[in-house]
N, C-alpha and C positions, 0 to 999 in steps of 0.2 A: 284850368285842368293840368296844363303842362307844368305850372309851378308846383302844384300839389304832387304830381308824379315825380318830378325831379327832387322834391324835398323828401319823398319817401324812399328814393333809390338807395340811400345809404343804409336803410334798415332792412333791406332784402338780403337774406343770408344764402338763398339758394343760387345755383348757377343760372345765369340768364339764358333765355331761349333765343336761338338764332333762326331767323325766318327771312329768306330772300336777302341775305347779306345785311340784315338789320338786327341789331342787338336790342332785345326788349328788356324791360325792367324785371318783369316776373319770369319765373322759370316755366317749364312745361311739365314739371313734376306733378304727380298725382297726389296731392296733399288733402287730407281730410279736414285740416284746421284752417285752410284759407284757399281762396280762388287763385288759380294760376291759368296759364294758357291751355292747360288740359281741360279746364271748364269750358273754354271757348270751343274746343273741339268735341267735347262730350257733355252736352247740356244736362243729360240725365244724372251724371255723376255730381255735377254742381247742385242740382235740385235736391239730390239725396242728402248731401252733406253740408251745404252752405245756406240753404233757404229755410228759414224757420217761421217767419210771420205770415207768409202768403201761400202756404201749401194748399190751403182750402180753395184757393183761386185757380189752381192749375187747370181745372176743367174748363175755365173761361179763357185763361191766358194762353194756354198751349196751342189751341187752334189758330189764334191770331199770330202768336210768335212764330210757330213753325210755318204758317202760311206766308208770312213776310219773308222768312228765310228761303222757302221754296220759290217764291216769286223772284227774289234777288238772284238765286242760282239759275233760274230758267232763262235769264237774260244772256247767259253765255259768259259773262264776265262778272262774277259775284263781287269782286273787290271794287270794280268801277261802279257798279250799280249801288253798292253799299254807300260809297262816297257820294254819289250823285243824289240819291234819294234820302238817305238818313243823315248825311252831314250837311248837305246844301239845301235841297228842296223842302224837306220836312221842317227844318228850323225856319226857313223863310216863310213857309205857310203859317207856322205858329206865331211868328213875329207879325205877320199881316193880321191874324186874328187879334192879337194883343192891341195893335193900333186901332182896329175897328171897335174893340171893346172900350178903349179909352175914349174914342170919339163918341160912341153911344152914351157913355157915362156923362160926358160933358153936355150932350144934348139933354139928357134926363135932368141934370142939375140946372140947366138954364130954364127948362120948362117948370121945374119946381119953384124957381124964384119968380 
């Protein structure tokens, strides 16, 4: 992901967004033709202008999405909770499930033989 982001950095024409002394690749401009940091801060703007194929799923996705955001914010440290749960714990859980699936598939294959 870092490689892709850095490869795309030269094609970004807008001024970068500065957040906590960190320079981001994307700007915070409100652009209708592409997602920026404005979309991170205003999900409804992004949904209106940038989401095309899954609009019919908003009734299902929104309660889950905004529920997760609310849960992370309720911890008192949204950024730390985001990193802990969505960057570390959730991927580890998915990896664990993948390993179990592979193990089960091996068991199924051995039973078939």
